[in-house]
N, C-alpha and C positions, 0 to 999 in steps of 0.2 A: 504494499500500500504505499502511495507518496502522498505525504502529510501539506497541505496549504499551510502557509504561514499562519499564525494565529494571534490573535495581540491579546496578551496578557490581564486585559481589562475587560474580559466578555465573560459572561454569566458561567456558573458553578459548572456547568453540563460540559462547556466548553474546556474547562480547566480538566476534565478526564483525557482530553485529548492530548492537551498540555504536559499532563502529570507521566501518559503514556509513551509522550515520544521522547519525554527527558529518561525515563526507567530504559526502554528499548537502544535508547544511545550510549547509555553506559555512562553518562557527565554526571548523573547523578550519585554515582557510587559514591559510599564513604572515603575511600582513599583517593577519590577525585578529589572532590569538592566537599569538604566537610558540612558546611554550612548549606548548598541546596538537597545534600542530604537530607540534612534535619529540618529543611524549611517543608520541604514534600512528604516529610514523615507526616509532619503538623497538617498539610493540606489532608494527605490520606486518610490517617487515623482522626484527625477531630472536623472533618471538613470544612479547613478553616486555610483559604489560599490566600490571604492575608499576608506574612512572611514572604512566600514565594514571590507573591504577586511584585511585591516591595525589591526582591532580588533580581528578578528578571527587567522591569524596568532600569533599574540600577546596572545592569549588565547585559543589555540588550542580546549580545553576540552569541551568548550561551544558547539561547529557542534556536538561531539561525542554525548554529553547528549541531544541536541535535537533530533537526529538520533533513541535514547533509547526512548526516552520518547514518541513519536510517534509510535514504534512500540509496545511501550506495550500498548499503549493506541487509538486505532482508533477513540474515541471521543473527541479529543482534534482538534482545540483548545476551550476551558472553554471559556465562556463569558468576558470580559474583562470588565473595569472600563466605558471603551467607549461609549458599547454595553445595559449597564444595563440601562438606561432611555426604554428602548423598555420592559423590562420583570418586571420591578419594580410594586410594589402595595403596598398596604397598608396591606394588609393579608401576612405575610409570608409564603410561601411555604417550602423553603430551602435553601442550600448554594449550589453554583453555579461552585465557584473554591478556590485554594486554600488562598485566600487571605479573606475570608469568606465571601465575597457580596453575597446576596440572592434574588432570584427570588422570585415574589409576584403575586397577584391577588387584583385587583381593583372588589368592588361587579359588576359592567356590564359586566365583565372577565365570571362571572359566566353564564350569559346568553348565552356563545357559546358552553357550555357544556364541563365538565369535567371526563372524565373516567379513573379511577385507577383499575390494573389489575396487579395479582400478585399472583405466587403459598400459598398455606397456610402455615402459619407464615413467609412468607417473610416483615409483617409490612406494609401492602397497607393502612389498618385502619388507623393508627397511624399518617400521614400527614393530613389526614381528619378530625381527632379528636383535633389535634394540632390546624388546622386553625379554627376549630368550637369554641374552646375556645376564640381566639383573637374576634370573630367575635361577640360572646357573652359577651365579655367583652365593647362591644358600647352598651350603651341602646338600646332597641328596637326603642322607641320613635326618637330617634338622627338616628339614621341609617339606619329608614326608610325601612328596609324589614324584613319580618320573616322566619325562617327556621324551614322546615318542616323534620325531620329525623326519615327513615323508617326502623325498623332493621330488616331484615327476618332470618339471623343465628344468632348471639348474641347480648348479652347485651352491647357492647363495650360504648355507649355513655352515660349509665346510669349515667356515676359517674359525670358528666357535673352538676345534679342537686346539688351536695353539694354547689359547689361554685356558682351557678344562680338559687337559687329557685325557678324564676319566671319561670324555664321551663315547662311546662305539660309533664311529662311520663306518656303515657298510655296505661298500660297493656291490653294485646288481651280481658280477659275477662270481660272487662270494657270498651271496644271499643264500645258503641252503636252506631250502623250508620243503618239508613230505604238510602238504596239507589234511592229509589221511593220518598222520602219526598220533593214534591215542595217548593222551598224556596221563599222568598217574590220574590225576581229578578227574578227568571223562569219564562221564558213562559212553559206550561207543556206542550205541543205539541212535542218544542224540546227538555226538558226534558226526554221526555219518549222515543223520537227515538233516541237518544245519548246512553240511558241505554240499550233499547233491543240492539243495535249494538255492544256495548261495551260486552254484556252478551252473547250475540252469538259468537262474533271475540274467545272472550277470553276462552271459553270453547270450542270450536272448534266445536259449531254447525255448521249443514248447513242452504244454503242460505232460503230451504223451512222453514226452523223453526223459521226465523226472524220473517214475519208477524204473522204466530199464537202468539209468545209470545209479540209483540206489540198489536197486537188486545185484549191478558187477560190483559194486562197492563191499555190500555183504559177503557174496561168494570170493570175490580178493582177500578178504581180510581172513575169513575163515582158511582159507587157503595158504597164505604167505603170511600172515600177522601184520608185520610192516611191507607195505608194498607200493609199486610205483605205478606212475600214468600208463607208462609203456605196458606194465602187467594189466593195469585195467582195461585200456584197449583191449586186449586181445580178450577178455573177459565179457565184452557185450553180445556178443553173438549165444554162450551160454548162459547168460543173463535173461536174453531172450525168449531162449529156449525155456528157459525155468518159469518163466511167467506164463509161458502157454500162449503166447502172441503169434499170430500168423497175418500174412495180408501184408498188401502194398504198405498201407501207412504206417504200419509198425516195424514194418522193415527200413522205410523213408526214414523213421526216428530215429532208430537205430544207428543207421548211416549218419545221421546228423550228430548223434553224441559222439561216437567213434572218431568223425572228421575232427571235431571240436578239442577233445581229448588227446588227441593224434598232435595237434599244436603245441600241446603242453609237453608232449614227450621229448620234444626236440630241445627242451631246454634243459640244460645238464643240471643247474642249479636247483631247481624244481622237481628233476625226476629223480629224487634222491628217497632213500627211506626212513631218515633220520637230518633232523638239522635245529636251525633254532624253534625255539620251545616257547608258549606263551609263559608256562609256570616259574622259569628260572630265567629269561629275559626281558619276553616285549613287556613283562609286568614289574621288573626291579630295575633295569637299565636306563641313563639316558642315551638314548640312539638316534643318528641319522641313518637314515634308509634312502639310498640314493638308485633308482628306478627309471632315472632317465634313457639309459640304455637301453630298455623295452619299447621296440616299435610299435607293438602290439597291444594298443590300450585295453582290448579286453583280458588279456593275460594278468597287466599289474591292477588291474580293476577288480579281477577275481582273488587271488591272494591278498591285496590290499582289506578287500570286503573282508574276506575270512580270517584276518589278523582283528579288524574292529571287532567283530562279532564274537570272536572266542575270547576276547579279552572281555568282552561282557558277560560270555559265560562262566570266566573264570569267577569273575567278582561277585557274579549272582552266586556261585558256588560258596563264596568265603564271603559275606556281606559283614558291611563296618556299621555300626549302631553307636555313634549317631553318624550318618553319612558323612564325607569328605572328599575333596580332588583326591585320586589315587592314582591315576596316569592322565596327562594331556598329551594329547593325539593332535599334529599338525602338519597341516595337509597342503602344499603346495600346489596350483593350478589342479582345482579339485575336478574339473567338469566332467572327468570318467568317471570318477568315483561316486558322485553325487547330478548324473546326466538329468537334462528334461528329455524326455522321451517324446519322440515323434512317430514311433511306428505304432502302427495296430497290430496290437496279439491278442490269444488268447488268454492271456492270464497279465495279471501286474505285475511287471518285472522288479518293480520298486518296494514291494511291500516288505520286503525286510530291512534294507536299511533305511526305510523310510520309517519304520518301528522303532531302528536303533536312535536315528535322530530324536525321535519324541521320548525314548527311555532311555538313554546312555546318560543323564544326570543322576537320577535314581541309584546308579550303579557305580557312580565317584568316577567316570570320564568325560574328561573336556575335552572341548574342540574349535582349534582354531583354524580356519579354511579360507584359502585366498584363489580368487579368481580373475579373469580379466574382465568379464562380459556377464551382469549378473542375472542376464536371462537367459545363459546357456547353462544355469544350473537349474537343478529340480527347484518348483515354488515352495514346496515345504521345508526346506533348506534354510531359505531367505526369512519365511514366515517363522520359523522356529529360532531363529537364532537372536538373542537378546542386545547383541552389541553388532553394530552393522557400521564399518569406516569406508566413506566412497572416498577416492581419491578421484580426480577428472576423469571424464568420459564422454563420448560423444554417439552420436547415430540413437538406433532403436534403443539399445541401452538406458537412455535418459530415460523414456518413459516407463519402463519398470525399477527405475530408481528412485523416480519420482513417488511410485506406489508404495514401494519398499521403508524407503527413507520417512513417508509422510510428509511431504516438499508440498509448498504453495507453488504456483508458476512463476513467481519473481524467486523464491529460492532454488529451484532446480535450475533458473538462468542462469545464476548467480556459478553454477559448476562454471562457466567460460570463465569468470572472473578469475578463478583460482589461479596459484601459480602451479606451472608446470609441475614443482616435484615440494611434497614434503608438508601441504594442505589438503587436507578432508573434512568431509560431512559427518558428523559421527549421529547414529539415531542411539542412543543409550536408554533403555528400559528402564534405570533407575532414575531418570530425570524426564522434565516434562515437555521438552521441546529439543529439538533438535540442535547441535551447534557443531562450529568450527574447533578442528584439531591442529596444531601446528607441532609436527614431528624434530625436536630437537636433530640439530647435525653434529650430537657428542659422539657417535659412534665411529670408533676405528675400525672399517673392513681393511684387513690385512691379506693379502692375494696369497694364495693357494693352490696349486698345483693338484690335479687326481692323484699324480705320482707321488707327490709328498705326502697325500691325505695315506696312500696304500702303504707308504713305506713306513708310518708311522705305526698304524693298524698292523702290520705283518705280523708280530709275534703274537698278538692276541689271537690272529684270525686263524693264524696256525696252530695253536693251542685248542681253537673250539673245531674245526676240522679233524683233531687228533679225539678229539671226545667223542663227534659225531660217528666214526670211524669204530671207537670202542663199544659205543653205543648199538650202532649197529651189529657186530660180532658178537655181541652178549645179548641181542634179543633175536639172533638169526633163524630164522624157522627150522625145526625139526622135528621127527615123530618120535613117538614115546619107544617106537623101538630101537631107535638108534640110541638112547641111552645106558649106556652100562649098567647094569643093573648088579648088586653087590649080593641080592637075596632074590631067592625064587617066588618070595613071598611080594615084591614089591609090586609086579604089577597087578596083584590081587587089591592090595590095599588101595592103588589109583584107581581102578578099577569103581573101588567102595565110596572114596569121595565122589567120582564123576557121579555115579548115581546121587548121590545127596543132593549135587547141585542139580541135577535134572530133576529132581522130585521135590525140592525144597524143604527137605528133611533135613536137618545139619546135627549130627551125633559129635558127641565127645568124644576126644580118644579112649576114655577108658572103656565105654561102650562098642566102639568100632575094634578095640583088640578083643573084647570078649565074646564078639560074633566071630570074630576071623581066626583065633587064636594061631597066631602067626608068633611063634618062639623068639624070632629076631627083631620083633616091631619096635620094642622100644630101646632095643640097644643098637641096633644095625640100620633099618630102614631112615627111622625118623631122622636121626643125627646127618644119614647120608641126604637125605630129602630137604633138608634145610642147609646143607652144605650148598648142594645144587641150584640153591634160590630156586625149589620147585613148591616148598612148604613154609609156612611161618606157622610158629606157635600163639595163640592167641586166649585170654583167661576171660572165661566170661558165666555168668551164673546159668543154673542149669536145672536146679531144686529150689524150693523156698527157702529150708533151712539150713542148708550148707554152703559151705564156699565157693570160689569158681573154679571150673573147670578147665583145662587144657583143651582146647579144640584146632585140631588143623586145618588151617587153609590154605588154598591154592594161593599162588602167586598169577599177576597176570601172565607171565612167561608159561607156565603150566599150564595154564587156561587155554591157551593159544596151541602149546602142542597137545593136549587131549581132545581138542576140537569140540570143546563144550559147547553148544548152541549159544548165539549171541544173546537171546533174551534170555539165557542163564547166567551168563557170567557176574560175578562179583567182586568188583574191585577190593584187595585185601582189607584196606582203610573200611568199608561200609559194612564190611562182614558182620560185625557185631550189631550194626542197626538192621542190617536184612536180618538175622537170626532173633534179636528181639521181636521184629515188625511180625514175622511170620507167624511166633510164639503167642503174639496181640490175639492174631488175626484165628488161629487154632482155638485158645481159648475162649474167644466170641463165639465162633460157630459152634463149639459145644452147648452155647448157654440160647443159641437159637436165632443168634443176632444174624442180620445180614450183612456180610463182610467184603469190602472192596480195598484190595491193596495198590495203594500207588494211584489214589483218586484223581483224576482229572477231566471233566466233563467237556466235552466241547466249548462248552459256552464259557467256561474259565478265563480271567482276563490274564492269568500265568502262575506258575508255580504244581505242586501236587500236595495231598495229603499222604501223609505215610500213610495208615488206617483209616477209613471211613465206615462206621458202623450205624446201622439202624438197630436201634434196640427194640425188636420185637416184642420182649418179653417183661420191658422195663424194670430190666437189671439195675439198672442207673439213675433211676426214676421215674417217668410212667412211660408205657408202651410208644413207641414210634418216634421217639427223642433220637435226633440224628449228631452222633459226633467223633469229631476229628478227633484221632489218636496222633500224635508226634512226639518219635522216641528222642530223647537227646541224653546222650552219654559224655559229654562235657559239658558241664552246667555253668554256661557265662551268659550274659545280657545279647552277645551277638548271637548266639546260637536259639535262645528260648525267645526273644521278642521280635525277630523277623518271622519268625515260624506263625506267632499268636496274631501277629498283623498280617501275613499273606491269606490266615484263615477268615482273619473281620473282611480283610478288603477285596478278597477273590471270591470266597465263598461264602458270604456273611448269610444269603438267604437260603444256602444247603442244610448251615451248620446252627445248631440249638447248643451245642458244647463244647469247648475245646479243651482237651486232656492230655498235658504235657507229662511224657512216662519216663521219670528218672531209673538209675540202676538199683540206686539204695537208700535208705532213709536220710541219709546226710543232704546227699544229693536231691532230694525232694525239700529238706528244709533249706537249702541254697537259692532254689529254685522259688520257693515261695518268696523268700526276701526281695528276688529282683523283682518279682512281676507286682508284689505290693509297693516296691519304691520306683516303679516305672510310671510314663506318662499314661497308662489308660486310665479311660475313664471309669464311675461305679458300673455302668451297665455292662462293660465289658470286662470289668473284673469279675464281677458275679457270675461270667459264662465259661469264666476259664478256672479248671482245678490240676492240682498236681498229683501224680502217684508212682507208686515204683512197681517194678518188676515180679517182686513177691508177688501180687495178686494172681498173675497173669502163669506163672510157673507149678502152681497147683494142678495135680493130677484131677 
């Protein structure tokens, strides 16, 4: 809006415009003119413009200068000292007014999404690099979150390794990664369902291809354990046959899957059995991953999407209460990762990554993304980014920018008046209006070549590749027949364990020993299998009034070699949880209850209930009561409260009572103290109870 000159002798209504002009111009700032600031406050708060009128009559050029400032810059008023608390933070972004005050971020702000846009050469990478240097200046163990920088177009961030040698810069040719490797924390079924969906969506494969891919993955896992893209390609035909699919349409779908997998099989660093993992690398280290050498954007989009979603599943497996930033993902030129789709498909290829964008905050994952043209990325990325910094841009992108920045016609036109480098318009969800940010030119970017980076990283990369080779050898597939047996009874014992896993009936070692009557079992067979990493002994309760019993638990390696079906495999760390859940389910079945293990109806928002019971006979109160049982072996707030909240938030209409099941009475007391000290409301606490496994071990 262009303001016409207003005489300071007009009515009080006209004074509202005068006051508006003075505020927008910044001339009434306390630091600029304390008297003008004082008189303006009197006019605003006491509706008495007299002192202000006299002051403006004495200094008529003030109002003229105010009009000039507002007409020249429609993005005034700049944030003043009274507003800084809303937009300040530990990590400085840039200057927001003529007094040198800065806008900044706190770590938790990155959970809300930060998007930077601008044409080539406008300086959109510079503010992110400047903030990264501030972040890396804080030791990783002090700040409590790691940073993963994914560089798609340029090596802009590589120079940071000179000041911060702890950063792991991984060139693409050394980026060993098997997307199908099942890590220690993962459920294989969930893992493979996720990667099949990611692969199908990112590579524009139609819905008919996903079941074929999923079946091929299952066959490969049962056959090889650790498998490669090359081996997966060879199993597309058997997968189609296993599904019983025939005809041209099915054959065409299988050919599409095989063709796209073949592209991946030609990339040596991705066609490996093991490599960099989520659990000990991507969630633990400060990383710069350079993928600009990969020219096929479908390839790098696939494995980057898998990194993002696998990290999210890892954090969901080990949630923190209260939530905080755990990993900050920075993605340069993110068009291929979050594309604006133009093809008409028989499925929504964005459903997975769109869900990631809308949910990553809850799992402690921050996101900072950079893009030249905002109209080239998916609308839901811009709409779900609380912070949008825009540097000079032209063409059709201006209309999109106007929409996402909530700018007027005058304000978007001001984009052409911005300097070519270093000043951008900032939409800040913490603030009530867009404002300008000037990025200080105080970052010294040192030149560094790819050869220098590789030389600095050589010892670390060599050590990691040696680790990968050792891990591959250790996990190499072999059949049970190839294992030298020190005793004739070893196969009989292992077959007994396999039968237990397949039937869900878990026996302590003492029971198995009585059944099999193998003389050398405890003295020779058990020590041998432990030494060969085939079993571990874990102690759990088996009877209500006795101590703990030893249970032989098969390792992941053993379950692969013994070809236990995928849906019956149990991670050793999850065995006790599975054992107790099965005992609770069996007990309720004996009471006439309707029992569901790992309950997850299709309409649920997320997560599963360990054991879901419909109490037909009123054993726990009234008949028909619906009870969610959650087994908790490690009694901490981080393990108990998320399970309770999950039931309330995702299953509230299906659950009348939530029961936390601990191992013993001392655990029960701690669990009750945690619940009583939580922020659950009175109604929620009334629906939560705690018990122990003793009740469900009775015969």
